[in-house]
Biopython code that builds the backbone (N, CA, C, O; Angstrom):
import numpy as np
from Bio.PDB.StructureBuilder import StructureBuilder

atoms = [
    (1, "MET", "N", (0.294, 6.254, 2.796)),
    (1, "MET", "CA", (0.285, 5.598, 1.498)),
    (1, "MET", "C", (-1.217, 5.327, 1.119)),
    (1, "MET", "O", (-2.024, 4.919, 1.954)),
    (2, "THR", "N", (-1.510, 5.554, -0.068)),
    (2, "THR", "CA", (-2.867, 5.257, -0.528)),
    (2, "THR", "C", (-2.872, 4.198, -1.557)),
    (2, "THR", "O", (-2.024, 4.231, -2.448)),
    (3, "THR", "N", (-3.789, 3.229, -1.505)),
    (3, "THR", "CA", (-3.818, 2.126, -2.424)),
    (3, "THR", "C", (-5.267, 2.070, -2.977)),
    (3, "THR", "O", (-6.224, 2.415, -2.284)),
    (4, "ASP", "N", (-5.389, 1.635, -4.211)),
    (4, "ASP", "CA", (-6.623, 1.371, -4.857)),
    (4, "ASP", "C", (-6.632, -0.109, -5.330)),
    (4, "ASP", "O", (-5.589, -0.650, -5.697)),
    (5, "VAL", "N", (-7.729, -0.702, -5.316)),
    (5, "VAL", "CA", (-7.822, -2.151, -5.829)),
    (5, "VAL", "C", (-8.492, -2.020, -7.211)),
    (5, "VAL", "O", (-9.474, -1.296, -7.374)),
    (6, "ILE", "N", (-7.934, -2.742, -8.199)),
    (6, "ILE", "CA", (-8.408, -2.709, -9.541)),
    (6, "ILE", "C", (-8.790, -4.184, -9.804)),
    (6, "ILE", "O", (-8.015, -5.072, -9.449)),
    (7, "ARG", "N", (-9.939, -4.467, -10.404)),
    (7, "ARG", "CA", (-10.384, -5.832, -10.696)),
    (7, "ARG", "C", (-10.184, -6.121, -12.174)),
    (7, "ARG", "O", (-10.525, -5.298, -13.024)),
    (8, "PHE", "N", (-9.647, -7.257, -12.471)),
    (8, "PHE", "CA", (-9.391, -7.578, -13.788)),
    (8, "PHE", "C", (-10.140, -8.898, -14.157)),
    (8, "PHE", "O", (-10.486, -9.608, -13.213)),
    (9, "PRO", "N", (-10.432, -9.306, -15.442)),
    (9, "PRO", "CA", (-11.082, -10.535, -15.707)),
    (9, "PRO", "C", (-10.322, -11.699, -15.095)),
    (9, "PRO", "O", (-9.092, -11.753, -15.105)),
    (10, "MET", "N", (-11.092, -12.610, -14.571)),
    (10, "MET", "CA", (-10.380, -13.837, -14.074)),
    (10, "MET", "C", (-9.411, -14.515, -14.921)),
    (10, "MET", "O", (-9.705, -14.781, -16.086)),
    (11, "ARG", "N", (-8.230, -14.827, -14.407)),
    (11, "ARG", "CA", (-7.260, -15.616, -15.146)),
    (11, "ARG", "C", (-6.352, -16.328, -14.161)),
    (11, "ARG", "O", (-6.257, -15.901, -13.010)),
    (12, "ARG", "N", (-5.718, -17.337, -14.546)),
    (12, "ARG", "CA", (-4.821, -18.123, -13.755)),
    (12, "ARG", "C", (-3.552, -17.331, -13.461)),
    (12, "ARG", "O", (-2.964, -16.748, -14.371)),
    (13, "SER", "N", (-3.150, -17.306, -12.273)),
    (13, "SER", "CA", (-1.935, -16.453, -11.874)),
    (13, "SER", "C", (-0.750, -17.452, -11.556)),
    (13, "SER", "O", (-0.889, -18.382, -10.761)),
    (14, "ALA", "N", (0.373, -17.203, -12.205)),
    (14, "ALA", "CA", (1.718, -17.997, -12.150)),
    (14, "ALA", "C", (2.719, -17.027, -11.381)),
    (14, "ALA", "O", (3.656, -17.539, -10.768)),
    (15, "VAL", "N", (2.570, -15.759, -11.389)),
    (15, "VAL", "CA", (3.461, -14.779, -10.808)),
    (15, "VAL", "C", (2.774, -13.710, -10.234)),
    (15, "VAL", "O", (1.580, -13.546, -10.486)),
    (16, "ILE", "N", (3.492, -12.840, -9.368)),
    (16, "ILE", "CA", (3.039, -11.664, -9.012)),
    (16, "ILE", "C", (3.808, -10.622, -9.621)),
    (16, "ILE", "O", (4.988, -10.437, -9.322)),
    (17, "TRP", "N", (3.140, -9.881, -10.527)),
    (17, "TRP", "CA", (3.840, -8.693, -11.283)),
    (17, "TRP", "C", (3.904, -7.402, -10.522)),
    (17, "TRP", "O", (2.901, -6.989, -9.940)),
    (18, "VAL", "N", (5.041, -6.744, -10.499)),
    (18, "VAL", "CA", (5.245, -5.394, -9.968)),
    (18, "VAL", "C", (5.802, -4.595, -11.084)),
    (18, "VAL", "O", (6.898, -4.877, -11.569)),
    (19, "THR", "N", (5.052, -3.567, -11.523)),
    (19, "THR", "CA", (5.570, -2.722, -12.722)),
    (19, "THR", "C", (5.200, -1.253, -12.416)),
    (19, "THR", "O", (4.333, -0.983, -11.584)),
    (20, "ASN", "N", (5.856, -0.339, -13.087)),
    (20, "ASN", "CA", (5.705, 1.007, -12.987)),
    (20, "ASN", "C", (4.979, 1.557, -14.202)),
    (20, "ASN", "O", (5.516, 1.573, -15.310)),
    (21, "VAL", "N", (3.766, 2.002, -13.985)),
    (21, "VAL", "CA", (2.880, 2.596, -15.114)),
    (21, "VAL", "C", (2.671, 4.087, -14.861)),
    (21, "VAL", "O", (2.010, 4.441, -13.885)),
    (22, "THR", "N", (3.176, 4.925, -15.655)),
    (22, "THR", "CA", (3.040, 6.415, -15.612)),
    (22, "THR", "C", (3.311, 6.838, -14.225)),
    (22, "THR", "O", (2.512, 7.610, -13.696)),
    (23, "GLY", "N", (4.345, 6.422, -13.574)),
    (23, "GLY", "CA", (4.717, 6.929, -12.212)),
    (23, "GLY", "C", (3.974, 6.292, -11.024)),
    (23, "GLY", "O", (4.231, 6.649, -9.874)),
    (24, "GLN", "N", (3.143, 5.442, -11.272)),
    (24, "GLN", "CA", (2.433, 4.580, -10.254)),
    (24, "GLN", "C", (2.864, 3.286, -10.283)),
    (24, "GLN", "O", (3.005, 2.756, -11.385)),
    (25, "TRP", "N", (3.139, 2.570, -9.121)),
    (25, "TRP", "CA", (3.579, 1.206, -9.093)),
    (25, "TRP", "C", (2.375, 0.331, -9.005)),
    (25, "TRP", "O", (1.494, 0.599, -8.187)),
    (26, "VAL", "N", (2.285, -0.700, -9.798)),
    (26, "VAL", "CA", (1.086, -1.587, -9.821)),
    (26, "VAL", "C", (1.559, -2.993, -9.424)),
    (26, "VAL", "O", (2.615, -3.431, -9.880)),
    (27, "VAL", "N", (0.815, -3.691, -8.606)),
    (27, "VAL", "CA", (1.015, -5.063, -8.253)),
    (27, "VAL", "C", (-0.192, -5.898, -8.797)),
    (27, "VAL", "O", (-1.333, -5.676, -8.391)),
    (28, "LEU", "N", (0.070, -6.810, -9.671)),
    (28, "LEU", "CA", (-0.910, -7.661, -10.283)),
    (28, "LEU", "C", (-0.840, -9.112, -9.763)),
    (28, "LEU", "O", (0.242, -9.690, -9.652)),
    (29, "ASN", "N", (-1.952, -9.656, -9.464)),
    (29, "ASN", "CA", (-2.040, -11.078, -9.090)),
    (29, "ASN", "C", (-3.416, -11.496, -9.403)),
    (29, "ASN", "O", (-4.419, -11.018, -8.873)),
    (30, "GLY", "N", (-3.398, -12.474, -10.350)),
    (30, "GLY", "CA", (-4.720, -13.041, -10.829)),
    (30, "GLY", "C", (-5.694, -11.984, -11.372)),
    (30, "GLY", "O", (-5.387, -11.311, -12.356)),
    (31, "ASP", "N", (-6.808, -11.843, -10.764)),
    (31, "ASP", "CA", (-7.869, -10.891, -11.215)),
    (31, "ASP", "C", (-7.939, -9.568, -10.354)),
    (31, "ASP", "O", (-8.929, -8.837, -10.332)),
    (32, "HIS", "N", (-6.771, -9.344, -9.647)),
    (32, "HIS", "CA", (-6.718, -8.196, -8.843)),
    (32, "HIS", "C", (-5.414, -7.368, -9.188)),
    (32, "HIS", "O", (-4.412, -7.890, -9.679)),
    (33, "GLY", "N", (-5.528, -6.035, -8.884)),
    (33, "GLY", "CA", (-4.298, -5.208, -8.983)),
    (33, "GLY", "C", (-4.465, -4.117, -7.925)),
    (33, "GLY", "O", (-5.550, -3.680, -7.542)),
    (34, "TRP", "N", (-3.231, -3.722, -7.491)),
    (34, "TRP", "CA", (-3.079, -2.675, -6.467)),
    (34, "TRP", "C", (-2.215, -1.563, -6.960)),
    (34, "TRP", "O", (-1.119, -1.833, -7.451)),
    (35, "ILE", "N", (-2.622, -0.358, -6.864)),
    (35, "ILE", "CA", (-1.840, 0.753, -7.258)),
    (35, "ILE", "C", (-1.140, 1.447, -6.080)),
    (35, "ILE", "O", (-1.782, 1.728, -5.067)),
    (36, "HIS", "N", (0.138, 1.722, -6.197)),
    (36, "HIS", "CA", (0.910, 2.313, -5.055)),
    (36, "HIS", "C", (1.571, 3.600, -5.570)),
    (36, "HIS", "O", (1.842, 3.663, -6.769)),
    (37, "SER", "N", (1.814, 4.491, -4.870)),
    (37, "SER", "CA", (2.469, 5.752, -5.205)),
    (37, "SER", "C", (4.007, 5.553, -5.076)),
    (37, "SER", "O", (4.755, 6.385, -5.589)),
    (38, "ASP", "N", (4.505, 4.476, -4.405)),
    (38, "ASP", "CA", (5.927, 4.256, -4.417)),
    (38, "ASP", "C", (6.324, 2.758, -4.533)),
    (38, "ASP", "O", (5.553, 1.841, -4.248)),
    (39, "ARG", "N", (7.568, 2.596, -4.968)),
    (39, "ARG", "CA", (8.008, 1.241, -5.210)),
    (39, "ARG", "C", (8.105, 0.402, -3.941)),
    (39, "ARG", "O", (7.850, -0.802, -3.959)),
    (40, "ALA", "N", (8.484, 1.064, -2.818)),
    (40, "ALA", "CA", (8.596, 0.283, -1.561)),
    (40, "ALA", "C", (7.247, -0.285, -1.166)),
    (40, "ALA", "O", (7.157, -1.461, -0.811)),
    (41, "GLY", "N", (6.215, 0.507, -1.217)),
    (41, "GLY", "CA", (4.879, -0.031, -0.839)),
    (41, "GLY", "C", (4.466, -1.126, -1.834)),
    (41, "GLY", "O", (3.836, -2.067, -1.353)),
    (42, "ALA", "N", (4.710, -1.140, -3.059)),
    (42, "ALA", "CA", (4.354, -2.081, -4.091)),
    (42, "ALA", "C", (5.078, -3.423, -3.701)),
    (42, "ALA", "O", (4.464, -4.489, -3.643)),
    (43, "LEU", "N", (6.385, -3.308, -3.443)),
    (43, "LEU", "CA", (7.208, -4.439, -3.108)),
    (43, "LEU", "C", (6.711, -5.118, -1.777)),
    (43, "LEU", "O", (6.699, -6.342, -1.653)),
    (44, "GLN", "N", (6.324, -4.296, -0.841)),
    (44, "GLN", "CA", (5.803, -4.812, 0.420)),
    (44, "GLN", "C", (4.555, -5.670, 0.185)),
    (44, "GLN", "O", (4.456, -6.793, 0.680)),
    (45, "ASP", "N", (3.619, -5.129, -0.568)),
    (45, "ASP", "CA", (2.378, -5.950, -0.842)),
    (45, "ASP", "C", (2.801, -7.136, -1.722)),
    (45, "ASP", "O", (2.257, -8.216, -1.494)),
    (46, "ALA", "N", (3.700, -7.053, -2.690)),
    (46, "ALA", "CA", (4.081, -8.156, -3.476)),
    (46, "ALA", "C", (4.770, -9.290, -2.573)),
    (46, "ALA", "O", (4.523, -10.477, -2.784)),
    (47, "ARG", "N", (5.569, -8.911, -1.644)),
    (47, "ARG", "CA", (6.144, -9.892, -0.751)),
    (47, "ARG", "C", (5.120, -10.588, 0.018)),
    (47, "ARG", "O", (5.097, -11.817, 0.081)),
    (48, "TRP", "N", (4.247, -9.815, 0.623)),
    (48, "TRP", "CA", (3.129, -10.466, 1.362)),
    (48, "TRP", "C", (2.393, -11.481, 0.478)),
    (48, "TRP", "O", (2.198, -12.627, 0.882)),
    (49, "LEU", "N", (2.011, -11.087, -0.653)),
    (49, "LEU", "CA", (1.144, -11.997, -1.565)),
    (49, "LEU", "C", (2.053, -13.187, -1.911)),
    (49, "LEU", "O", (1.571, -14.317, -1.982)),
    (50, "SER", "N", (3.332, -12.961, -2.122)),
    (50, "SER", "CA", (4.193, -14.142, -2.540)),
    (50, "SER", "C", (4.311, -15.104, -1.431)),
    (50, "SER", "O", (4.292, -16.308, -1.689)),
    (51, "LYS", "N", (4.433, -14.672, -0.183)),
    (51, "LYS", "CA", (4.478, -15.527, 1.087)),
    (51, "LYS", "C", (3.140, -16.239, 1.205)),
    (51, "LYS", "O", (3.143, -17.402, 1.608)),
    (52, "ASN", "N", (2.042, -15.663, 0.901)),
    (52, "ASN", "CA", (0.687, -16.294, 1.193)),
    (52, "ASN", "C", (0.233, -17.067, 0.033)),
    (52, "ASN", "O", (-0.649, -17.910, 0.197)),
    (53, "THR", "N", (0.756, -16.860, -1.149)),
    (53, "THR", "CA", (0.240, -17.668, -2.325)),
    (53, "THR", "C", (1.337, -18.708, -2.884)),
    (53, "THR", "O", (1.071, -19.616, -3.671)),
    (54, "GLY", "N", (2.514, -18.454, -2.393)),
    (54, "GLY", "CA", (3.681, -19.345, -2.908)),
    (54, "GLY", "C", (4.039, -18.956, -4.303)),
    (54, "GLY", "O", (4.741, -19.752, -4.927)),
    (55, "LEU", "N", (3.657, -17.835, -4.894)),
    (55, "LEU", "CA", (4.019, -17.415, -6.191)),
    (55, "LEU", "C", (5.241, -16.602, -6.220)),
    (55, "LEU", "O", (5.496, -15.883, -5.254)),
    (56, "PRO", "N", (6.051, -16.650, -7.280)),
    (56, "PRO", "CA", (7.230, -15.828, -7.319)),
    (56, "PRO", "C", (6.804, -14.331, -7.735)),
    (56, "PRO", "O", (5.715, -14.049, -8.236)),
    (57, "ILE", "N", (7.822, -13.430, -7.452)),
    (57, "ILE", "CA", (7.520, -12.062, -7.792)),
    (57, "ILE", "C", (8.394, -11.759, -9.144)),
    (57, "ILE", "O", (9.541, -12.193, -9.250)),
    (58, "ARG", "N", (7.794, -11.014, -10.124)),
    (58, "ARG", "CA", (8.556, -10.585, -11.284)),
    (58, "ARG", "C", (8.330, -9.067, -11.307)),
    (58, "ARG", "O", (7.226, -8.547, -11.142)),
    (59, "ILE", "N", (9.554, -8.358, -11.540)),
    (59, "ILE", "CA", (9.431, -6.946, -11.518)),
    (59, "ILE", "C", (9.722, -6.521, -13.014)),
    (59, "ILE", "O", (10.730, -6.924, -13.595)),
    (60, "ALA", "N", (8.829, -5.719, -13.590)),
    (60, "ALA", "CA", (8.911, -5.270, -14.938)),
    (60, "ALA", "C", (9.090, -3.660, -14.875)),
    (60, "ALA", "O", (8.472, -2.918, -14.111)),
    (61, "ALA", "N", (10.026, -3.281, -15.801)),
    (61, "ALA", "CA", (10.390, -1.807, -15.680)),
    (61, "ALA", "C", (9.383, -1.028, -16.495)),
    (61, "ALA", "O", (9.459, 0.199, -16.560)),
]
sb = StructureBuilder()
sb.init_structure("model")
sb.init_model(0)
sb.init_chain("A")
sb.init_seg("    ")
for serial, (resi, resn, name, xyz) in enumerate(atoms, 1):
    if name == "N":
        sb.init_residue(resn, " ", resi, " ")
    sb.init_atom(name, np.array(xyz, "f"), 0.0, 1.0, " ", f" {name:<3s}", serial, name[0])
structure = sb.get_structure()
């Protein structure tokens, strides 16, 4: 599995987003994003982030 980190402008985070963008799964949290080649890897990261930040996960199609 290969992941890349994307930096976004700073913003307050209320949830961890998991979404599919052109065949790549993206996990968004605050000013960071992670691209995954599969849904399972994205959900694994999202669960870890949720556990460590206390934020809920939202999945968008």
